C-alpha positions as CSV (number, residue, x, y, z in Angstrom):
1,X,36.9,7.8,-11.7
2,X,36.1,9.8,-14.8
3,X,32.5,10.3,-16.0
4,X,31.2,12.0,-19.1
5,X,27.8,13.6,-19.4
6,X,26.1,13.6,-22.8
7,X,23.0,15.2,-21.4
8,X,22.9,18.9,-20.4
9,X,20.6,18.2,-17.5
10,X,22.9,15.6,-16.0
11,X,25.8,18.0,-16.4
12,X,23.8,20.7,-14.5
13,X,23.0,18.3,-11.7
14,X,26.6,17.2,-11.4
15,X,27.6,20.8,-10.9
16,X,24.7,21.5,-8.6
17,X,25.9,18.7,-6.3
18,X,29.5,19.8,-6.4
19,X,30.7,16.6,-8.2
20,X,32.2,18.3,-11.2
21,X,35.7,17.1,-10.4
22,X,34.7,13.7,-11.6
23,X,33.4,15.1,-14.9
24,X,35.2,15.4,-18.3
25,X,33.4,15.1,-21.6
26,X,30.2,17.0,-22.2
27,X,28.0,18.1,-25.1
28,X,28.1,21.4,-27.0
29,X,24.7,22.2,-25.3
30,X,25.9,21.8,-21.7
31,X,26.0,24.8,-19.2
32,X,28.5,27.5,-20.0
33,X,30.7,26.7,-17.0
34,X,31.1,23.1,-18.2
35,X,32.0,24.2,-21.7
36,X,34.7,26.4,-20.2
37,X,36.2,23.7,-18.0
38,X,35.6,20.4,-19.8
39,X,36.3,18.8,-23.1
40,X,33.4,18.7,-25.6
41,X,32.8,15.2,-26.9
42,X,29.4,15.6,-28.6
43,X,28.8,17.9,-31.5
44,X,25.8,19.0,-33.6
45,X,25.7,19.0,-37.4
46,X,23.8,22.3,-37.5
47,X,26.0,24.2,-35.0
48,X,26.4,27.9,-36.0
49,X,23.4,27.9,-38.4
50,X,20.5,30.4,-37.9
51,X,17.2,28.7,-38.7
52,X,13.5,29.4,-38.2
53,X,11.4,27.3,-35.9
54,X,9.7,25.7,-38.9
55,X,13.0,24.9,-40.6
56,X,14.3,23.3,-37.4
57,X,11.2,21.2,-37.0
58,X,11.4,20.1,-40.7
59,X,15.0,19.2,-40.5
60,X,14.6,17.2,-37.3
61,X,11.5,15.4,-38.5
62,X,13.1,14.5,-41.9
63,X,16.3,13.3,-40.2
64,X,14.3,11.2,-37.7
65,X,12.1,9.7,-40.4
66,X,15.2,8.7,-42.3
67,X,16.7,7.0,-39.2
68,X,19.5,9.5,-39.0
69,X,20.8,11.8,-36.3
70,X,22.1,15.4,-36.2
71,X,24.4,14.6,-33.3
72,X,27.7,12.8,-33.3
73,X,30.5,11.8,-30.9
74,X,33.9,13.3,-31.4
75,X,35.7,9.9,-31.1
76,X,39.3,11.2,-30.7
77,X,38.2,13.4,-27.9
78,X,36.3,10.6,-26.2
79,X,39.2,8.3,-26.5
80,X,41.5,10.9,-24.9
81,X,39.0,11.2,-22.0
82,X,38.7,7.4,-21.5
83,X,35.6,7.7,-19.2
84,X,34.6,5.0,-16.8
85,X,30.9,6.0,-17.1
86,X,28.9,7.9,-19.7
87,X,25.5,9.3,-18.8
88,X,23.2,9.3,-21.9
89,X,19.5,9.8,-22.4
90,X,16.6,8.3,-24.3
91,X,13.9,10.9,-23.5
92,X,14.2,12.7,-26.9
93,X,16.4,11.7,-29.8
94,X,15.3,14.9,-31.6
95,X,17.0,17.4,-29.3
96,X,19.9,15.4,-27.8
97,X,22.1,12.5,-28.7
98,X,20.7,9.1,-27.6
99,X,22.2,6.0,-26.0
100,X,22.3,4.0,-29.2
101,X,24.3,6.7,-31.0
102,X,26.7,7.0,-28.1
103,X,27.1,3.2,-27.8
104,X,28.3,3.0,-31.4
105,X,31.3,5.2,-30.5
106,X,31.8,4.1,-26.9
107,X,32.2,0.4,-27.8
108,X,35.1,1.2,-30.1
109,X,37.2,2.4,-27.1
110,X,40.0,0.3,-25.7
111,X,38.3,0.5,-22.3
112,X,34.6,0.2,-22.7
113,X,32.7,2.6,-20.3
114,X,29.5,1.9,-18.5
115,X,26.5,3.6,-20.2
116,X,23.8,4.9,-17.8
117,X,20.7,6.2,-19.5
118,X,18.9,9.0,-17.7
119,X,15.4,8.9,-19.1
120,X,12.8,10.6,-16.9
121,X,9.1,10.8,-17.7
122,X,7.8,12.5,-14.5
123,X,9.1,15.0,-12.0
124,X,9.7,12.3,-9.4
125,X,11.8,10.4,-12.0
126,X,14.0,13.5,-12.3
127,X,14.6,13.4,-8.5
128,X,15.4,9.7,-8.8
129,X,17.8,10.5,-11.6
130,X,19.8,12.8,-9.3
131,X,20.1,10.0,-6.8
132,X,21.2,7.7,-9.6
133,X,23.9,10.1,-10.7
134,X,25.2,10.6,-7.1
135,X,25.2,6.9,-6.4
136,X,27.1,6.1,-9.6
137,X,29.9,8.4,-8.3
138,X,29.8,6.9,-4.8
139,X,28.2,10.0,-3.3
140,X,24.6,8.8,-2.5
141,X,24.5,11.0,0.6
142,X,25.2,14.1,-1.5
143,X,22.3,13.2,-3.8
144,X,19.9,12.7,-0.9
145,X,20.7,16.1,0.6
146,X,20.4,17.7,-2.8
147,X,16.9,16.3,-3.5
148,X,15.7,17.0,0.0
149,X,16.6,20.7,-0.3
150,X,14.8,20.9,-3.6
151,X,11.6,19.3,-2.3
152,X,11.6,21.7,0.6
153,X,11.3,24.5,-1.9
154,X,8.3,22.9,-3.5
155,X,6.7,22.3,-0.1
156,X,7.0,26.0,0.7
157,X,5.1,26.8,-2.5
158,X,2.3,24.3,-1.6
159,X,2.1,25.6,1.9
160,X,1.2,29.1,0.6
161,X,-1.6,27.6,-1.5
162,X,-3.0,25.8,1.5
163,X,-2.7,28.9,3.7
164,X,-4.3,31.3,1.2
165,X,-6.8,28.7,-0.2
166,X,-5.6,29.5,-3.7
167,X,-7.7,28.0,-6.4
168,X,-5.9,26.5,-9.4
169,X,-6.0,28.4,-12.7
170,X,-6.2,26.9,-16.2
171,X,-2.8,27.1,-17.9
172,X,-1.4,26.4,-21.4
173,X,2.4,25.9,-21.7
174,X,3.7,25.6,-25.2
175,X,7.0,23.8,-25.9
176,X,7.1,25.0,-29.5
177,X,5.2,27.6,-31.6
178,X,5.6,26.6,-35.2
179,X,4.0,24.0,-35.3
180,X,2.2,24.2,-31.9
181,X,3.4,21.6,-29.4
182,X,1.8,21.1,-26.0
183,X,3.9,20.3,-22.9
184,X,4.6,16.8,-21.7
185,X,6.7,14.7,-19.4
186,X,7.3,16.5,-16.0
187,X,6.1,20.0,-17.1
188,X,2.4,19.3,-16.2
189,X,3.6,18.2,-12.8
190,X,5.5,21.5,-12.4
191,X,2.4,23.4,-13.3
192,X,0.3,21.5,-10.8
193,X,2.7,22.2,-8.0
194,X,2.6,25.9,-8.9
195,X,-1.2,26.0,-8.6
196,X,-2.2,25.5,-12.2
197,X,-3.7,22.8,-14.5
198,X,-2.9,22.4,-18.2
199,X,-5.7,20.4,-19.7
200,X,-4.0,20.2,-23.1
201,X,-0.8,18.7,-21.7
202,X,0.5,15.1,-21.7
203,X,1.7,14.3,-18.2
204,X,4.6,11.8,-18.2
205,X,4.4,11.5,-21.9
206,X,5.8,13.1,-25.1
207,X,5.0,16.6,-26.1
208,X,2.7,16.4,-29.2
209,X,1.4,18.7,-31.9
210,X,-1.9,20.3,-31.0
211,X,-4.4,22.3,-33.2
212,X,-5.0,26.0,-32.7
213,X,-8.8,25.2,-32.5
214,X,-8.2,23.2,-29.3
215,X,-6.4,26.1,-27.8
216,X,-9.2,28.5,-28.7
217,X,-11.8,26.2,-27.2
218,X,-9.7,25.7,-24.1
219,X,-9.2,29.4,-23.7
220,X,-6.8,29.2,-20.7
221,X,-6.4,31.9,-18.0
222,X,-2.6,31.9,-18.3
223,X,-0.4,31.2,-21.4
224,X,3.3,30.4,-21.0
225,X,5.5,30.1,-24.0
226,X,8.9,28.3,-23.5
227,X,10.1,26.7,-26.8
228,X,12.7,24.0,-26.3
229,X,16.2,25.4,-26.6
230,X,15.0,29.0,-26.8
231,X,15.6,32.0,-24.4
232,X,13.3,34.9,-24.1
233,X,14.8,37.0,-27.0
234,X,14.7,34.1,-29.5
235,X,11.1,33.3,-28.6
236,X,9.9,36.8,-29.1
237,X,11.0,36.5,-32.8
238,X,8.4,33.7,-33.2
239,X,5.5,35.4,-31.4
240,X,4.2,36.7,-34.8
241,X,3.0,33.1,-35.5
242,X,0.5,33.5,-32.6
243,X,-0.3,37.1,-33.0
244,X,-1.4,36.6,-36.6
245,X,-4.0,34.1,-35.6
246,X,-7.5,35.7,-35.8
247,X,-8.6,34.5,-32.3
248,X,-5.4,35.4,-30.5
249,X,-6.5,38.8,-29.2
250,X,-9.8,37.4,-27.9
251,X,-8.2,34.7,-25.8
252,X,-8.8,35.2,-22.0
253,X,-5.1,35.2,-21.2
254,X,-4.3,37.8,-23.9
255,X,-7.1,40.1,-22.9
256,X,-6.1,39.9,-19.2
257,X,-2.4,40.4,-19.9
258,X,-1.5,36.9,-18.7
259,X,0.8,35.8,-21.5
260,X,4.4,35.0,-20.4
261,X,7.6,34.1,-22.1
262,X,10.1,32.0,-20.2
263,X,13.6,30.5,-20.7
264,X,13.4,26.8,-21.8
265,X,15.9,25.4,-19.3
266,X,13.4,25.8,-16.4
267,X,11.1,23.3,-18.2
268,X,12.5,21.2,-21.0
269,X,15.9,20.7,-19.4
270,X,15.3,17.9,-16.9
271,X,17.8,18.9,-14.2
272,X,16.2,18.8,-10.8
273,X,17.3,22.2,-9.7
274,X,16.3,24.1,-12.9
275,X,12.8,22.4,-12.8
276,X,12.3,23.6,-9.2
277,X,13.4,27.1,-10.4
278,X,10.6,26.6,-13.0
279,X,8.0,25.8,-10.4
280,X,8.9,28.9,-8.4
281,X,8.6,31.0,-11.5
282,X,5.4,29.3,-12.6
283,X,3.9,30.1,-9.2
284,X,4.6,33.8,-9.8
285,X,3.2,33.7,-13.4
286,X,0.1,31.9,-12.4
287,X,-0.6,33.5,-9.0
288,X,1.3,36.8,-9.0
289,X,-0.7,38.1,-6.0
290,X,0.7,35.5,-3.7
291,X,4.3,34.8,-4.9
292,X,7.4,36.8,-5.6
293,X,10.2,35.5,-7.9
294,X,13.6,34.9,-6.3
295,X,15.9,37.7,-7.3
296,X,18.2,35.4,-9.3
297,X,15.3,34.1,-11.3
298,X,13.6,37.4,-12.1
299,X,15.2,37.6,-15.6
300,X,14.2,34.0,-16.5
301,X,10.6,35.0,-17.5
302,X,8.6,38.1,-18.4
303,X,5.1,39.3,-19.1
304,X,4.8,39.6,-22.9
305,X,2.8,42.8,-22.9
306,X,5.2,44.4,-20.5
307,X,8.1,43.4,-22.7
308,X,6.4,45.0,-25.7
309,X,5.9,48.2,-23.8
310,X,9.5,48.3,-22.6
311,X,10.8,47.8,-26.1
312,X,8.5,50.3,-27.8
């Protein structure tokens, strides 16, 4: 059996479960190890271009309004792979290729593959997705073990909150800065498991544009900035959009040095393992007195003020 993954989160979970021998055919955004080992069958029309956050948002919005897409299947590569199954997604047609676009190319193949859409809304959906992937490969027991180990890590975080009687803190996590997008889908659930509550979020729903006035009125205790597709260094380049706002320095989180920048893949990439990594890091950001970051995750987030001091 040969499977292709046109969703980076699925690719990550396939590797996490040790099922990569079944895999060939990935997207240009998939984890580095997959790009080294597998054929890339999905490309991006803006690959290699350097754009601002506003430019990226404008291009995506215009393309979506016109009914177009910035992603495409490399059909000769896909035909060479001849997959039995292609994992697709319909969570977001802005940041990844969707099932409809994949189907247009897949149905031209001499052997038509089965398309399985991995479309989570909640954190529990993501765990179910892992089981779906493993079952499709005839390895359901592997999926069950994988999910159970991840849930045990979450239970360990919750146990500390019970033991220490930790009170939840108000949190704001931004998925984009220019314009401002709140967090949606499974991210509010991650925050809750980590001992926080994001009252401007959209649990199990799409991330949406929010006004700066709402943020000022909310005045959260902790602010976490993790724009979709961005690592820490790229996010820092856009922090000026927030710092220039007149009320920025008076926000509770800013005054108390509780603004953090984090890598996107712990939040907007819906692979079960990276989301649990995100919960562990969120627990440290929200309740630093009670949690320590695992060593391998220590570089995945940073305190913004500390970062400025170290770079000065």
